C-alpha positions, 0 to 999 in steps of 0.5 A: 485234715491230713492224708499220707501216701507212702512210697519209700518217703512220706508225702504229706498233703494238706489240702483242707487247710486254708493257709496251704494251696491244693498243690503245696506239698511237704516231703518228709523222710520216713526215718524221722518218724517212728511208724508202727510195724505190721506183723502179718503173722497174726493174720490167718491166711485162707487156703485157696481151693478154687481148682478143687471147686472147678474139679468138683463141678465136672468130675463129681456130677459125671461120676455120680450120674454114671454110678446112679444109672448103673446102681439103679439098673443092676439093683432093680434087676436083682430085686425084680428077679428075686420077687418074680421067681420067688428065689428066697430059698437060702440065707444068702438069697435073703442077704443079697436081697437086702444088699440090693435094697441098701445099694438101691437106697444109696443110688437114689441119693446120688442126685443130691450128692451131685447137686451138693458138689455143683452149687450152694445147698438150697434144699434145707437142713432136713434134706441135708441130714437125710442125704448123709443119713441114707449114705451112712445107713447104706454103707453100714448095712452093706458092709454088715450084709457082705460079712453075713454073706461070707459067714453063710458061705463059709458054713455052707462050703467049709462046714457043710455038715453042720450047715445042713443040720441047721438048714430048717432054721436058716431062713428064720435066722437070715430074716432076723439077722437082716432086721438086726443089721438094719437097726445097727446101721441106723444106730451107727448113723446117729452122729450124721443125724445129729451133727450134719448141718449147713455151714456157709451154704454147704451141706456138711457133717462137720461144722466149726464147732463139731470138728472135734468129733471128726476123729472119733466119728471117722475112726468108728466108720473105718472100724465098722465099715472097713476093718471088721468086714475085711477081717471077717471076709478074709477069714471066711473066704480063706477057709472056703478056698482051703476047702475047695482046694481039697475037693476034686471037682472040675468047678473048683478053679471057677469057684476060686476065681469067683472068690478072688473077684469078690475080694478084689472088688471089695479091696479096690473100691474100699481100700483107697478111700479108707487110707485117705480117710485114715490119713485125714483123721490123723491130720485132724487129730494133729491140728491140721496142716498149714501147707495149702498145696498139700491140703488141696492134694488131699482134697483131690484124693478124697474126692476121687477115692470117695467116688470109687468107693461109691461104685460099690452100689453098682458093682455088688449086683454084678459080683454077688448076683449076676456072676452066679449061674442060677441067677444069670439064668433067671435074669435071662428068663425074666428078660425073655418073659418080658419080651426083651429077648427072643426065644432063640437067643435065650436058648443060645445063652442057656443051652450047653452052659448047664452045670454037669456036676451037682457037687457045688450046686447048693441051691444058692445064688452063685456057682460056689456061692460067694 
């Protein structure tokens, strides 16, 4: 038996042969032998993501907990106010109620997202599939409902004559539209239902065999959950602003500010994440990147922008419901009836803030009705 130790030269130690003693050595120049060379380019170098894992351990659970609390509180208040005062009088009211249910559903799934970011997934395949399915159903239904709200407000403000003509059928159309939206959201979420799996003790949408599907699935999400709602909202709200600018009403500027708030919240919460998603899709289509630092930076960007995008479930109630005069008044009345607010404070918040003009009072949820 012979063992070799290489340190510039090769020292040959023959310790198991009887004719040599344990301390006898023979030094051989390595240049005298044709040793095989090792090509390290043939080996796959794994990109270390330890810093990203440590970042997720504290950032994701903290952010998810905050969003979950605000989302549950805001959307439950919206739902309770609708049912307590029976406020389903317009198409926008129906769409806002469904939007609150969609956001509430997503907020309830956030504890599972937090658990997934902190440790290995131990809740099984069905819970894993349910988590991603709830997220995508909520995402698609929310965006389609935001489109429907903007379209309804466009006809109520910019096409008021034709909207009043079809007012008797508005509630029926809103309920049918809501059912269609939920069905479409479920259909769009079929890829998550089918391809979500547990890979290396991690709940993920894409496995090693399903990475080829990443490009079409993410492309479809960007079109259906961002590009389409963005174009529809831009068209509808630009028409509403144009109509309001032609009107001579003292609440015109306030209504325009509400529209700007709606569009700003949508852009701030959705644009960064979709830009990162778009760039990741391009890199995936090109075969990925070999730059480890660049890949880690993309992971940081994806985690942060995804958390910002998740904030939609807690921002929608404040932008689309609480900002409205009627809805805010009903919410204060609900708190007063439940003993959470005194009678004096209720009158202090409500008296003197009633609208003196009925030009924009269209029995809708918001002042101008966004």
